[in-house]
N, C-alpha and C positions, 0 to 999 in steps of 0.2 A: 711259926717259921720266920717271923720278922726279927727275932732276937738274934743278933750276930753270933752270940756265944753258942747257939744251937748248932752252928755249922762246924765249929772247930773240932769236936771229938770225932766227926764222921768224915773228915777230909780224905783219909786213906781209903775209905769205902767208896766215896763218890768220884774220886779222880779217874779211875779207869773208864767209867761211863761218860763223864763230863768231857773227856778228851776225844770222844768218838765223833770227830768232825774233820772233814777235809777242807782245807783252805788254800790248797795249792793253786787251783785254777777255777774253782767254783765252791760255793757254799753248800755243803751237803750234811744235813743232820739226820742221823739214822732214826728209824721208827723205834728202835729199842731205847735210844737216848730220850726221845720225846716222851715215850711212855713212862720211863723212869722219872723224868723231871715232873711230869704231871702227877704221878703217884706220891713222890717224896717232897716236892717243893710247891705243888699246887697249881691251880689254873693260871694265876697271874704270871708265874715263872714260865709256864708252858707258852703263854701268849707272847711273852717277850721274845722267846726263841722263834716263834712263828713270825713275829714282826720283823725279826732280824733276817729271816729268809725272804720275806716279802720285800724288804729294803734292797736286798741283793738283786732280786728280779727287777725291781723298779729302776735301780740305778746302774745296773751292769753296762748298759749301752748309752748312758747319759754322758754329757760333756764332763770333763774332770772337775771343773769348778762346781758343778751341781753335785757330783759324787762327794766332794769334800764337805759341802754344806750339809747334805743329808746324813752322812756318817757322823759328822761332828755333833749335830743336834740330837741324833738318835742316842748315842752313848752318853751324852751329857745329861740325859734324863735319869740315869742310874744314880743312886745315892752314893755320896762319898763316905767311906768308912775306913779308918786307919787299919793297917795290917794287924796291929797288935790286938785290936778289938775284934777284927773279923776272923783272923786265922790263928791268933795266938803267937805270931812271929813278928819280929821287928820289920822284916822286909821280905814279902812273899809276892812273886809275880804270877798272877792268876791268868788262866786262859779266858777267852771271850765267853765261853759257855759257863764257866764258873762265875764270871762277873754278872751275867744276865740271870743265871739260875738263882743266885743268892741276892740279886739286886743290890750289890754293894761292891765297892772297890776303891782303890786310891789312884793317884795320878799315873803311876806306872801301868796299872791295869787298863785305864782309859786309853792311854797312848798305844799300848800293845793291841787292844781290840780294834782301834781305828786303823792302825797299820795293817793288821791281818785282813780286815774287811776290805780295805782299798786294794790290797794285793789280790784278793780273790776277785775283785771287780776288774782286774786287768791293769791297774796302775803300775807302771814299771818300778822295780825295786830301787833303781838308781835315782828315782825322783822323790823317794821317801827317806826320811831319817827320824828315828826316835832320838830326841834331844834331852839330855840331862842338863838342867839349868839351875841357877839360883834365882828364886823369886825374891827380888830385892825388897819389895814393900812388906812381904811376909817374913823376910829374913830366914828363909828355909829352902831346903832342896826341893826341886820340883821336876816334873817330866812332861814334855809336850811332843807333838808330832809335827814335823815340818815337811812341806811339799815344795820341791824345786822344779820350776818349769824348765830351766836349764841348769847345768852344774854351777854356773856363776851367778845365778839370779837371786834376788832377794826372796827368800822362801816365805810361803804363807804358813801361819802357825795355827794349829788345831789344839785347843786348850780347854780343859774341863773347868778352869776358873772363870772363863767368859765364853759366851756362845758366838760372839762375832769373830770371824776369821780375819786376822790382820796380817800385813807383811811384818816380818821380823824387825825391820827398821822402825816400825811404830810400837814395838813391844819393848820400850826402854826399861820396863819393870823386870825384864828377864835377862839374865847374864848367862850365855851358853858356856858349858864346861866341856862336855864331850857329846858325840852323837854316834849312832850306829844304825845299821840295817842288816839284812840278811847277808850282805856282801862284805862289809868292813866296819872298822872302828876308827873314828876321827877325834883328835884332840883340838880344841879351840885354843889358839895362841893369842898373846896380848896384842899382836898386830891386827887381829880380827880374822886372820887366815886360819884354815883348818888343815892340820897335818895328819895324814893317815898313819896310824900307829899299829896296824895289824888287822886281824880278823875279829869279828864280833864274838866269836867263841871264846875269846879271852874273858868275857864277862860271864862269871859263873852262873848267875841267875838266868841270863839269856840262854846259856847252854842247857840248863836244867829245864827251862820252859820248852825249848825245842825238842829235847829228849822225851818229855811228857807228851807233846803233840805227836811226835813221830811214832811213839810206842803204840798209840791208838790206831795208827794206819798200817801197822805191820801185821800181816796175817798170822 
């Protein structure tokens, strides 16, 4: 089960069950989902999902700085695997359950999992932004999660490239391009300011991810 190629042909089969999770106000993994993961992905995958639930219980009432550190370090233990190797697509945005069950994902998957986990812990949506950046040293596109204490504050950056959470002003290796959350979509301007350019549903892959999440919650 460790070979990424094994997951690709079965994605259409595992999606309905791997989306059976509520992240709106609490983390709830169904018994059916947990049994399925244990049977098809093994004990280690099952344990990762149990650890995710324990993380939520542990950190739900913790100060936000503690929540950020716990969530960041938890998901950064997952293996980085490119989408083309893992899913057979150039750019696929996986759910947190897919990420943990297959123990693999790329920067978008890490950022999405951290965002949804913190939202489930009660961190307000307006304090979180998934940020598409250019990683200057790597000379490639990258994605991180940013937490804003106030709308105008220097955000803290949660990144799978490094475990330390630093203010954005100290991440000179990252050049922001655009950011989004459940509420809106912002474009970074040359002046350093962010201009809202609409709703995050303009992003096709974000819309697809939310449709897959919501479909599992519809009776």
